[in-house]
N, C-alpha and C positions, 0 to 999 in steps of 0.2 A: 211418388216413390220416396219423397223426403220423409214421410211419416214412417215408412219401413226403416229408413236410416235412423230416425229418432228412437225407435224401439230398440234397434240394434245397439246404438250407442248407450242407451240407458241400461240395457242388460250388461254389457261389457264393462261399463263404468262402475256399476254397482258391485261387481265381483271383486273389485279392489278394496272394498270396504268390508270389515268384519260383519258376520251375520247379525249380531245383536245391535249393530248401529245402522243397519240398512233402512230402518224406518225414517231416520233423519234425511236420507237421500230422497225421500218422497217430497220434501220441500223443493228440491231442485226439479223434480219431475213436474210439480205443480206450477212452478215458474215457467218452465218451457212450454207446458200445455197452455198456460195463459198467453204466452207470447205468440202461440199459433192460433188460438181460438178468438181472442179479443179483437184483433183486426178484422177477422172474417165476420164476426157478429156486427162490428161497427159498419162495415160496408153493406152487409145485408140490411141493416136498419136505416140506411140513408134513403131519403125520398127519391133521389136521382136513380137509385139502383132499380127501381120498379118501372122506369121508363122503357120505351120500346127499344129493343136491340134485335137485330136479325138472328144472331146466334143465342142459344140458350145459356148465357153466361150465369144468370141467376140460379138456374137449376144445377149447373155445374158447381157453383159455390155452395149450394145446399148439400150436394154430394160430398164436397170437400170437408164441410163441417161434420157430417156423419162419419167420414173416415177419420177425422181428427179425434172424435170421441172414442172410436174403436181403438185407435192407436194409443190414446192415453190409458185406456183399460189394459191393453197389452203391456204397456210400460210399467204400470203398477204391479200387475201380476208377475211379470218376469223379474222384477227387482225384489219381490218378497218371497217367491217360491224357490227353494233350492233342494233338490234338483228339479228342473222343469220337465214335466212329462212329455213324452214323444208326441202325444196327440195335440198338445198345446203348440209344440214346435211346428207340427204339420199345419195347424190352422194359421199360425203366424206366416208361414210361407205361402199359403193360399191368399192371405191378406196382402202379402207382397206382390203377388201376381195381379190381384185386383187393383192395388195401388199403382202398379206400373201401367195398367190399362187406363186408369183414371188420369194419370199423368200424360199419356199419349192423347187422350181425348181433350184434355185441357189445352195441350199444345196446339192441336188442330183447331179447336174452337177459337183460341186466342189469335192464331195466325190468320184466320178467316174473318175476324171481327174488327178489323182496323177502323171501320166506320163507327163502331160503338164507342170509340174513344171520345167522340164529341157528344153523344147522347147520354151515355152512362160512364163518365170518366173514372169514378172510383171503382166500379165493378170491372171495367176493362183493365185498369192498372193492377188490381188485386189478382185478376186472372193472369196477367203478365208476370207478376211476382211468383205465383204458384207454378207457372210454366218454367221459369228460370230455376226455381228451387228443385223442381222435379228433374229437369235435365241435369243440373249440377249433381244432385244426389245419386242419380242413376249412374253417372260417370264415376262417382266416388265409390259406389258399392263394388265396382269392378276391381278396385285396388284394395278394398278391405277384405 
C-alpha cells in the first residue's frame, strides 16, 4: 500500500507547482523511485537470497519490484497530465486494491517466516521493511 501512497503524494505535491515547471518535479520522482527500487534489486541480487526458505519471500520480492515499476509509471503520468482522465483514476484505484492485497500477503508471509531470518537474512529483513511500510501507509491513507 506504500506504493499507492507514493503515487498519491506525487500527484498532490505536483499540483502545487505551475504546469510549465512540473517536468522538474520528475527529478524528485526519480529519486524516490530509486530509493524504493535499488534496495529491492540489491537484496534480489544477493547470493544468500536464493537459499532455501519455507515461505516464498523471493517471489514476493519479485512482485514488489513489479508493483514498484507500475507505481513509478503512475507517478510520472499523474504528475504530467492535467486533468487526469477518469479511466486512469479507475486503474489507479484498482492498483491500490492490488497493492493492499500484496501488502497483506507480505505481512502474512513475513510473520510466518521467522526461521528465514537465519537462512536468508537480507530477504527476510527486506520483507519486514516492506511489511512495516505497508502497514504504516495503510494507516496513513485513512487520515489523508
